[in-house]
C-alpha positions in Angstrom: 97.4 98.6 88.4 97.8 97.9 84.7 101.0 99.0 83.0 100.6 102.3 81.1 102.3 103.6 78.0 105.6 105.3 78.3 105.1 109.1 78.7 107.5 112.0 78.2 109.4 113.6 81.0 107.4 116.8 80.5 104.2 114.9 80.9 105.5 113.1 84.0 106.4 116.5 85.6 102.7 117.5 85.3 101.5 114.4 87.2 100.6 114.3 90.9 100.0 111.1 92.9 99.6 110.3 96.5 100.7 107.3 98.7 98.3 106.6 101.5 100.4 105.5 104.4 97.7 103.5 106.1 98.8 100.0 105.3 100.3 98.1 108.3 103.0 95.5 107.9 101.4 92.6 109.7 104.7 90.6 110.1 106.6 93.4 111.9 106.3 94.7 115.4 108.3 97.1 117.4 110.1 96.2 120.6 108.6 98.2 123.4 111.8 100.1 124.5 110.0 103.3 125.5 107.3 104.3 127.8 103.7 104.2 126.5 103.4 101.2 124.1 101.1 102.0 121.2 102.4 105.5 120.8 105.1 106.7 118.4 108.5 106.8 120.2 109.4 110.1 118.5 106.1 111.9 118.8 104.0 113.2 115.8 106.5 114.1 113.1 104.2 114.4 110.1 101.8 117.1 111.0 103.7 120.2 109.9 105.5 120.8 113.2 109.1 120.4 111.9 110.6 122.4 114.7 109.7 119.7 117.2 111.2 116.9 115.2 114.1 115.0 116.6 115.6 111.5 116.7 114.9 109.3 119.8 117.8 109.0 122.4 117.8 105.2 121.9 118.2 102.8 119.0 114.9 101.7 117.3 114.7 97.9 116.8 112.1 95.9 115.0 111.6 92.1 114.9 109.8 90.0 112.2 107.2 87.6 113.6 107.3 85.2 110.7 110.4 84.3 108.7 109.9 84.5 104.9 107.4 87.3 104.8 108.2 89.9 102.2 108.5 93.4 103.7 106.8 96.2 102.0 108.9 99.1 100.7 106.6 101.3 102.9 104.3 100.6 105.7 102.8 102.2 108.9 103.3 101.4 112.5 101.9 103.7 115.2 101.2 106.5 112.6 104.9 106.6 111.5 105.7 106.0 107.9 108.5 103.5 107.3 110.5 103.1 104.1 113.1 100.8 102.7 116.6 101.7 101.7 115.6 101.6 98.1 112.6 103.9 98.7 114.9 106.4 100.5 117.5 106.3 97.7 114.8 107.3 95.1 113.7 110.2 97.3 117.3 111.4 97.6 117.7 111.2 93.8 114.8 113.6 93.3 115.1 115.8 96.4 118.6 115.4 97.9 119.1 116.6 101.5 115.5 117.8 101.8 113.6 115.2 103.9 114.6 113.6 107.2 115.0 109.9 108.1 115.3 108.0 111.4 117.2 104.8 110.9 115.4 101.6 112.1 116.8 98.1 112.0 114.4 95.2 111.3 115.6 91.8 112.5 114.5 88.3 111.5 116.1 85.0 112.4 118.3 85.1 109.3 119.0 88.8 108.5 118.9 92.4 109.5 117.4 95.0 107.1 117.8 98.8 107.2 114.6 100.9 107.1 113.8 104.5 108.0 111.0 106.5 109.6 110.3 109.2 106.9 109.7 112.8 107.9 108.4 114.6 104.8 109.6 118.2 105.0 107.5 120.9 103.4 103.8 121.6 103.4 101.7 122.9 100.5 98.2 124.3 100.6 97.0 123.1 97.2 93.8 120.9 97.5 90.9 122.3 95.5 87.8 121.1 97.4 85.3 122.4 94.9 86.8 120.0 92.2 87.3 117.0 94.5 84.9 114.1 95.0 84.1 113.4 98.6 82.1 114.5 101.7 82.5 116.8 104.6 82.4 115.4 108.1 79.8 116.7 110.6 80.5 120.4 111.2 80.1 119.9 114.9 82.9 117.4 114.8 85.0 119.9 112.9 84.9 122.3 115.8 86.2 119.6 118.2 89.0 118.7 115.7 90.2 122.3 115.2 89.2 122.5 111.6 87.2 121.1 108.7 87.8 117.6 107.5 87.0 116.6 104.0 87.1 112.8 103.2 87.9 112.2 99.5 87.0 109.0 97.7 90.1 106.8 97.4 90.2 106.3 93.7 92.1 108.0 90.8 91.3 111.6 90.1 88.9 112.1 93.0 91.2 114.6 94.7 91.9 117.8 92.8 95.1 119.9 93.2 95.9 123.4 92.1 98.5 123.6 89.4 99.4 127.1 90.7 100.6 125.6 94.0 102.8 122.8 92.8 106.1 124.6 92.3 109.2 122.3 92.1 108.1 119.9 94.9 108.8 116.2 94.3 107.4 115.0 97.6 105.2 116.9 100.1 102.3 116.9 102.5 99.3 119.2 102.2 98.7 121.7 105.0 94.9 121.2 105.0 94.8 117.6 104.0 97.5 116.2 106.3 94.9 114.5 108.6 94.4 111.9 105.8 98.0 110.8 106.2 98.7 111.2 102.5 102.2 111.7 101.0 102.0 113.6 97.7 104.6 112.8 95.0 105.4 114.0 91.5 105.2 111.8 88.4 108.9 111.2 87.9 109.3 110.1 91.6 106.3 107.8 91.2 107.8 106.3 88.1 111.0 105.5 89.8 109.2 104.0 92.8 107.2 101.7 90.5 110.5 100.4 89.2 111.5 99.0 92.6 111.4 95.2 92.7 108.1 94.0 94.2 107.3 97.7 94.9 103.9 96.8 96.4 103.1 100.5 96.8 99.6 101.8 96.2 99.5 105.0 94.2 96.3 107.1 93.6 96.3 109.8 90.9 95.4 113.4 91.7 93.5 115.5 89.3 95.6 118.7 88.6 93.4 121.7 87.8 94.0 125.3 86.9 91.9 126.6 89.8 92.9 128.6 92.9 92.6 127.4 96.4 89.7 128.8 98.4 89.1 129.1 102.2 87.6 125.8 103.2 85.5 127.3 106.0 83.5 129.2 103.5 82.3 125.9 102.0 80.7 124.8 105.2 77.1 125.6 105.5 
């Protein structure tokens, strides 16, 4: 992404971006120290069920397959979102003591690095489907999946968000859009994440509009 001109703090506060946590870290794999390899060791923590969240009763340990690979600041394994110490420090700068983290140690032959499983606390119902660019899935499939699913195009300003719903959030997930595994962030938080050395994080800009959120079921014909 090309560098952009410096913008004011006020303008940054009006920006919304998302990080799509679907990028796997190919050089890392998890030791199978729990039953059911291929599943998250802590269950599904990012689907709005905060009351069921809790750390595992054993230490989580990773190993690096190939020495010399540069670890991403964030990546996904088994649908959990892992972040570096630097990523966590930036979140805490903007929203101290809001979100939850499970510490994970990643080992290579030469070093051990601290990472965390990120649990984003707080859900917002702010996606404005009428102003978003994408397509609905088959309504018959919706019924089996317990709700409608709208797949937005993955490029800047294809997803629209209601300015009335933003509040003071710096990082959040959307109540109706959580199935896409997106983490929404404010402009100031995004700017600090970009300043990380070799940040290798993909940001997609959200179009903030002055519209209200409507019931998605009424849009299905």
